[in-house]
MARKE-8141 format. One line per field, with one value per residue (C-alpha): x, y, z; residue in three letters. Coordinates in steps of 0.05 Angstrom, whole numbers. Each point is the difference from the previous one (the first is absolute). Example, Ala and Ser with C-alpha at 12.3 -4.5 7.8 and 13.67 -1.06 7.14 Angstrom:
! MARKE-8141
px = c(246	27)
py = c(-90	69)
pz = c(156	-13)
rest = c(ALA	SER)
//
This chain:
! MARKE-8141
px = c(1707	-32	17	-51	31	-38	20	-56	-18	-81	-2	55	-50	-59	39	9	-60	-24	54	-30	-78	31	36	58	66	50	70	4	77	5	71	-28	-54	46	25	-68	30	61	-32	-67	-38	6	-53	18	-42	6	7	-26	-76	-49	-6	-67	20	63	-35	-52	56	40	-68	-4	72	-11	-59	34	62	-44	-20	70	13	-62	31	66	-17	-35	42	53	-37	-15	74	38	69	-12	-4	59	26	-31	33	-12	27	43	11	74	23	37	-73	8	-40	16	-44	18	-18	-49	-38	-73	-38	30	-9	-72	-2	23	-52	-49	30	20	-24	39	24	22	38	35	17	27	46	20	23	41	31	13	36	49	17	2	22	-3	26	-38	-49	-74	-10	61	-24)
py = c(2307	-56	-18	-33	-28	-20	-23	22	69	-27	-16	57	50	-32	2	74	24	-47	35	77	-28	-8	53	-27	34	-47	11	-34	-15	19	-36	-64	21	16	-67	-40	-62	-8	13	22	62	20	45	14	22	18	-50	43	-14	-31	-84	4	47	-33	-67	29	25	-79	-36	56	-14	-81	10	39	-52	-51	51	6	-76	-14	52	-14	-71	12	42	-56	-48	56	26	-68	24	82	2	-28	43	31	28	16	64	-10	48	3	23	63	16	-18	-42	-43	-56	-69	-32	-66	-39	35	-77	-6	77	-31	-58	47	45	-57	-20	64	70	54	22	-74	-5	60	-20	-56	42	38	-54	-36	68	19	-73	12	75	-21	-68	-36	-74	-13	-53	25	-17	42	65)
pz = c(2069	-16	-80	-56	-49	-73	-68	-43	-5	7	69	21	-29	36	63	-8	-14	65	42	-39	19	80	3	15	-20	-34	-41	-82	-9	-69	-9	1	-45	-58	1	21	-44	54	59	10	28	72	44	66	59	73	51	52	-7	38	-4	-36	-48	-23	-2	-48	-46	16	-25	-63	-15	11	-51	-54	12	-32	-59	-11	4	-44	-60	7	-7	-62	-25	5	-41	-53	8	19	41	-2	78	20	62	64	58	86	25	52	53	34	71	-33	-24	-80	-38	-44	-48	1	-64	18	-52	-7	16	65	20	-11	36	52	1	-4	80	30	-4	-26	70	12	-74	26	79	-26	-53	48	48	-53	-13	70	14	-66	19	77	3	68	14	68	-4	-1	73	20	-30)
rest = c(MET	LEU	ASP	PHE	ILE	PHE	PHE	HIS	GLU	THR	PRO	VAL	GLN	LYS	PHE	GLN	GLN	PHE	LEU	ASP	THR	GLU	LYS	ILE	PRO	TYR	GLU	ASN	ASP	THR	GLU	PHE	GLN	ALA	SER	VAL	GLU	GLU	THR	GLY	PHE	THR	ILE	SER	ILE	SER	ASP	GLU	TYR	GLU	LEU	ASP	ILE	ILE	GLU	LYS	VAL	GLU	ASN	TYR	TYR	ASP	ALA	MET	MET	ASP	LEU	ASN	ALA	GLU	LEU	ILE	SER	SER	GLU	GLU	GLU	ASP	ASN	GLU	GLY	GLU	ILE	GLU	ASN	ALA	GLY	ILE	SER	VAL	ASN	LEU	ALA	ASP	GLY	SER	THR	VAL	LEU	ALA	ASP	VAL	ASP	PRO	ASN	LEU	ILE	TYR	LYS	LEU	SER	GLU	ALA	LEU	SER	PRO	ASN	GLU	ILE	LEU	GLU	LEU	ILE	ASN	ALA	ILE	ALA	SER	ALA	VAL	GLU	ASN	PRO	ASP	SER	ARG	PRO	LEU	CYS	LYS	ARG)
//
């Protein structure tokens, strides 16, 4: 599954409309919706689509992240200090998922430099290294 995380309701609604228009089924994590101020919205789609479809979804997601950042920036100016927490889903080896608290500004910076897949790959590599420590040097692995 590919997870797309949002921190404002407007971009997540537009993203859902885009997926509906493209006839791409998705899962909406309602647990995150209940506490959007603390975590955000998560939309998940299958990772088994053709590369061109995934790229189209990621490009639209990037546009929604720009809108997301604009809306939150605008709200922060209006409501100084209101959004303080954000999170990234981390998949563990036992199949469970935990939410890591991350500064929203760091997530925005990451999303400007990396695609959602690259961010998830980085997070999952770190989780794997923590769960399965390997003290050998990289050149010996």
